[in-house]
Structure formats: structure tokens, C-alpha cells
C-alpha positions in Angstrom: -38.9 13.1 -8.6 -37.4 11.3 -11.5 -33.9 10.1 -11.9 -31.8 12.6 -14.0 -29.1 10.6 -15.6 -27.5 13.8 -17.1 -26.9 15.1 -13.6 -25.7 11.8 -12.4 -23.2 11.5 -15.2 -21.4 14.8 -14.5 -17.8 14.4 -13.4 -18.4 16.7 -10.4 -21.0 14.2 -9.1 -18.8 11.2 -9.2 -17.3 10.0 -5.9 -14.8 7.9 -7.8 -13.1 10.9 -9.4 -11.9 12.8 -6.3 -10.9 9.4 -4.7 -8.9 8.5 -7.9 -7.3 12.0 -8.2 -6.4 12.2 -4.5 -4.9 8.7 -4.5 -2.8 9.6 -7.6 -1.6 12.8 -6.0 -0.7 11.2 -2.7 1.1 8.3 -4.4 3.1 10.9 -6.5 4.1 12.6 -3.3 5.8 9.4 -2.2 8.0 9.2 -5.3 10.7 11.7 -4.3 10.8 10.2 -0.8 11.1 6.6 -2.0 13.3 7.1 -5.0 16.6 7.6 -3.0 15.8 4.3 -1.2 15.3 2.6 -4.6 11.7 1.7 -3.8 8.4 2.0 -5.6 5.3 2.9 -3.8 4.0 -0.6 -3.9 7.3 -2.1 -2.7 7.1 0.4 0.2 3.6 -0.9 1.1 5.0 -4.5 1.1 7.8 -3.4 3.4 5.2 -1.7 5.7 3.5 -5.0 6.1 6.7 -7.0 6.6 8.2 -4.5 9.1 5.0 -4.9 11.1 4.9 -8.7 10.8 7.8 -10.6 9.3 7.7 -14.1 8.0 4.1 -14.1 6.7 2.5 -16.0 3.8 2.2 -14.3 0.4 -1.6 -14.7 0.7 -1.7 -12.7 3.8 0.3 -9.9 2.2 -2.1 -10.0 -0.7 -5.0 -9.7 1.7 -3.6 -6.9 3.7 -2.7 -4.8 0.6 -5.8 -5.8 -1.3 -3.7 -7.0 -4.2 -3.9 -10.2 -6.2 -1.2 -12.8 -6.4 -0.4 -11.9 -10.0 0.4 -8.3 -9.0 2.3 -9.2 -5.9 4.5 -12.1 -7.2 6.6 -10.0 -9.7 7.1 -7.4 -7.0 8.3 -9.9 -4.5 10.6 -11.4 -7.1 12.3 -8.0 -7.6 12.5 -7.5 -3.9 14.2 -10.9 -3.5 16.6 -10.2 -6.3 17.5 -6.9 -4.6 18.3 -8.9 -1.4 15.6 -7.5 0.8 13.4 -10.6 1.3 13.6 -14.3 1.3 10.9 -16.8 0.1 10.7 -20.0 2.1 8.1 -22.8 1.8 6.2 -23.4 5.0 7.2 -26.5 6.9 3.6 -27.2 7.8 2.2 -26.8 4.2 4.5 -26.7 1.2 1.9 -24.9 -0.8 2.4 -21.8 1.4 5.2 -19.5 0.7 6.4 -17.4 3.6 8.1 -14.0 3.0 10.8 -12.9 5.5 13.0 -9.8 5.6 16.7 -10.2 5.2 19.0 -8.0 7.3 19.1 -5.5 4.4 15.3 -5.4 4.4 15.2 -4.8 8.1 17.9 -2.1 7.9 15.8 -0.3 5.2 13.2 0.4 7.8 15.5 2.9 9.6 16.4 4.5 6.2 12.7 4.9 5.5 11.7 6.0 9.0 11.2 9.7 8.0 8.9 8.9 5.0 5.6 9.1 7.0 6.5 12.4 8.7 7.8 14.0 5.5 4.7 12.9 3.6 2.4 14.1 6.4 4.0 17.6 6.1 3.0 17.7 2.4 -0.7 17.1 3.1 -2.4 20.1 4.6 -5.4 18.8 6.5 -5.9 18.6 10.2 -5.2 15.4 12.1 -8.9 15.2 12.9 -9.9 15.4 9.2 -7.2 13.0 8.3 -8.5 10.5 10.8 -12.1 11.0 9.6 -11.0 10.5 6.0 -9.1 7.3 7.0 -12.2 5.9 8.7 -14.5 6.7 5.8 -12.1 5.2 3.3 -11.9 2.0 5.3 -15.6 2.0 5.7 -15.9 2.0 1.9 -13.2 -0.7 1.5 -14.8 -2.9 4.1 -18.2 -2.6 2.6 -16.8 -4.3 -0.5 -15.9 -7.5 1.3 
């Protein structure tokens, strides 16, 4: 059987399209939940990392969020200007910048505590399918390392 490029080039046969469209849709669902908190989706992701582990290097945040330093640095600058985080050079290695939450940044966690539940109620798939999708997406992400 020969390769049919016309069939392969159809939008309906592209894995990338439903991934892209679903990602955009879910990200858009966050907007009305995060806007009252004054947060963008990407800032929310940074907070999720910091609420889990405070005082970590910029590079580790980049790694966890799969973002490059050029994308993360302006975001961190805005979060610092808003009073949510502090940047401090590591005492062990002054090339390493540690990011720590301020009291305001920590308090924001409680204000954002309902976001996951509210978002979950907007997505109508079973918990089993959500878990399977999560696993498949991480399998794809991890295969690119």
C-alpha cells in the first residue's frame, strides 16, 4: 500500500489540530475565573508551581512549565511588580535566581482555591477519561525529552 499524502494532509487526520483547539478552549475557560484575581493563565501556572514548592530557581520553573527563560522572565517581572513574588540570588551560586512568594502571593492561593473545581465543572468528561487523557498527554510530552 502506498503513502497517500492527500489523505495525510487532511485537517481531520492531524493529531495536532484537536490538541491545539482543545488547549485553546480550555485556556479560554480559565479567563473568566482568573480575571477577577488579576491573573493571566500563564501567571496562574507559575503560581501553581510556587504554591507547591516555594523558593525555587527560575530554571526549575521553566522546566516544570516547559517554558524558556525568555518567556518566563517578563512574566516574573510583572508578578514581582505586582508584589506577588521576590527574586533573590542563591547564596550558593549567584548565577541562580530563586523565586519566592510574598505574603500577598501566598494569600492569593486561597482566593484562587475554587478555580480547579469551577473549571472541572465546565469540562464534561468522566474522571476516568480525564485521567486517561492526562496520561496520554504526558506520554506525548515526555516522548519529546
